[in-house]
C-alpha positions in Angstrom: 62.1 -259.9 7.3 64.2 -263.0 7.3 67.7 -263.9 8.3 70.1 -266.9 7.9 71.8 -268.1 11.1 74.2 -270.7 12.3 75.2 -272.1 15.6 79.0 -271.6 16.2 81.1 -273.7 18.6 84.7 -272.9 18.3 86.2 -272.6 14.8 88.8 -273.6 12.4 91.1 -270.7 11.9 93.0 -269.9 8.7 96.1 -271.7 9.9 94.7 -275.1 10.9 92.5 -277.0 13.1 91.4 -275.6 16.5 91.2 -278.5 18.9 89.2 -277.1 21.8 85.7 -275.7 22.0 85.9 -272.3 23.8 82.5 -270.7 23.2 79.2 -271.2 21.6 76.9 -268.6 20.0 74.4 -268.2 17.2 75.2 -265.8 14.3 73.1 -264.4 11.5 73.1 -262.0 8.6 70.3 -259.9 7.4 69.6 -257.3 4.6 67.0 -255.3 6.3 66.1 -252.9 3.6 66.0 -250.1 6.0 66.4 -250.2 9.9 64.2 -247.1 10.3 61.1 -248.1 12.3 62.4 -251.8 12.5 64.9 -251.6 15.3 62.6 -253.0 18.0 61.1 -255.5 15.6 64.6 -256.8 14.8 65.5 -257.1 18.5 62.3 -259.1 19.0 63.0 -261.5 16.1 66.6 -262.0 17.4 65.2 -263.1 20.8 62.6 -265.4 19.3 65.3 -267.2 17.3 67.8 -267.1 20.0 70.4 -265.3 17.8 73.2 -263.7 19.7 75.0 -261.8 16.9 73.7 -260.4 13.6 75.4 -258.6 10.8 73.0 -256.1 9.0 73.1 -254.6 5.6 71.3 -251.7 4.0 70.5 -249.9 7.4 70.1 -246.6 5.5 71.1 -244.9 8.8 73.7 -242.1 8.7 76.6 -241.8 11.0 78.9 -243.9 13.0 77.0 -244.5 16.2 75.5 -247.1 18.6 72.0 -247.9 19.7 71.0 -250.2 22.6 67.6 -251.6 23.6 66.0 -254.7 25.3 69.1 -256.7 25.6 70.9 -255.8 22.4 73.5 -253.3 21.4 74.0 -252.1 17.7 77.1 -250.6 16.3 76.4 -249.1 12.8 78.0 -247.1 10.0 76.4 -245.1 7.2 76.8 -241.8 5.1 74.8 -238.7 4.9 72.8 -239.7 1.9 71.3 -242.6 3.9 72.1 -245.1 1.2 73.7 -248.5 2.0 74.9 -248.6 5.6 76.0 -251.8 7.7 75.8 -252.7 11.3 76.5 -255.4 13.8 74.4 -256.2 16.7 75.3 -258.3 19.8 73.3 -259.4 22.9 74.3 -257.4 25.8 76.0 -260.3 27.4 78.7 -260.1 24.8 78.9 -256.3 24.5 81.5 -255.9 27.3 83.7 -258.3 25.4 84.2 -255.8 22.4 87.6 -254.3 22.2 87.6 -252.6 19.0 85.1 -251.3 16.3 86.5 -250.6 12.8 84.1 -248.7 10.5 85.8 -248.9 7.0 83.2 -247.6 4.6 79.4 -247.5 4.6 79.5 -251.0 3.1 82.1 -252.7 5.4 82.6 -252.6 9.2 84.2 -255.0 11.8 83.9 -255.7 15.5 86.7 -257.4 17.4 85.9 -259.1 20.8 87.5 -261.5 23.2 85.7 -264.7 24.0 87.3 -266.9 26.6 90.8 -265.7 25.5 90.0 -266.1 21.8 90.2 -263.0 19.6 87.1 -263.1 17.4 86.6 -260.7 14.4 83.0 -260.2 13.0 82.7 -258.5 9.8 79.4 -257.0 8.2 79.6 -256.5 4.4 77.2 -255.2 1.6 78.4 -255.8 -1.9 77.5 -253.1 -4.6 74.7 -254.6 -6.7 75.2 -255.5 -10.4 74.0 -252.2 -11.8 76.7 -250.0 -10.1 80.1 -249.1 -11.6 83.0 -251.3 -11.7 85.0 -248.6 -10.0 82.5 -248.8 -6.9 82.7 -252.6 -7.0 86.5 -252.5 -7.0 86.6 -250.2 -4.2 84.4 -252.4 -2.1 86.5 -255.5 -2.7 89.7 -253.7 -2.2 88.5 -252.3 1.2 87.2 -255.8 2.3 90.5 -257.5 1.0 92.7 -254.9 2.9 90.6 -255.5 6.1 90.9 -259.3 6.0 94.7 -259.1 5.4 95.1 -257.1 8.6 93.5 -259.8 10.7 96.2 -262.1 12.1 95.8 -265.7 11.0 95.7 -267.0 14.5 92.5 -265.0 15.1 89.0 -266.2 14.4 87.0 -264.4 11.6 83.3 -264.7 10.8 81.7 -262.6 8.0 78.2 -261.9 7.4 76.8 -260.0 4.4 74.7 -259.5 1.4 77.0 -260.3 -1.4 74.4 -259.7 -4.2 75.2 -262.9 -5.9 74.2 -266.6 -6.4 77.0 -269.2 -6.0 74.8 -271.9 -7.5 74.2 -275.5 -6.9 77.5 -276.9 -8.2 80.8 -276.6 -6.2 83.0 -277.3 -9.3 86.3 -275.5 -8.8 85.5 -274.6 -5.3 85.5 -277.7 -3.2 86.1 -277.0 0.4 84.7 -273.4 -0.2 81.3 -274.3 -1.6 79.6 -277.1 0.3 77.5 -278.3 -2.7 74.2 -277.7 -1.1 73.2 -274.5 -3.2 70.6 -273.9 -5.7 70.1 -272.4 -9.0 72.8 -270.9 -11.4 76.0 -269.2 -10.4 76.2 -265.5 -11.7 78.8 -262.8 -11.7 78.4 -261.8 -8.1 78.5 -265.3 -7.0 81.8 -266.0 -8.9 83.3 -262.8 -7.1 82.2 -264.2 -3.7 83.7 -267.6 -4.3 87.0 -266.3 -5.7 87.3 -264.1 -2.6 86.5 -266.9 -0.3 88.9 -269.3 -2.1 91.7 -266.8 -1.9 91.3 -266.2 1.8 90.6 -270.0 2.7 87.0 -269.2 3.8 83.9 -271.4 3.6 80.5 -270.3 2.6 78.7 -271.8 5.7 75.1 -271.5 4.3 76.1 -274.1 1.7 77.4 -276.7 4.1 75.9 -279.3 6.5 78.1 -279.7 9.6 
């Protein structure tokens, strides 16, 4: 399995520049294929890579539950047919900072926590793949849009997900959202992601060098 991760120190919120650095942690995102039989392997990988927070997609675990082991706690959300499923895992030093868990659908969930007086929202998202119906895709984007709109603009938001798309190498039309360090050709899923990011003043951090 592989994950992308970034070091986070403070943030820009959606209203402007945040002057002070209040916290530092490493956050990643991972489509795990299935979490069954891989939970302890995932924990071991997070420890080795010094990742504090990971957003997980395609867990294929049913129910809205938690699981804790070896210094990490997982909150997850899934349905009875064991398809899809998302989760968010934190190291146990951060778990007591969690003040809210919001499981929207089996493709979207959010954890809210307080870090040094800052309200931090972490969202895990799993976009329907290209072969699924437009109705299912629209439902996903509507749910994600509604969730983002409920988060006050003075709070910090990080989103990790499998967006089932390629945003490509070029940043044309999306300067400030796309960092220009991608690869390949943009496809339909990548366009949807960039439009969503642009509308909400997000940046796709894997395509920037900071």
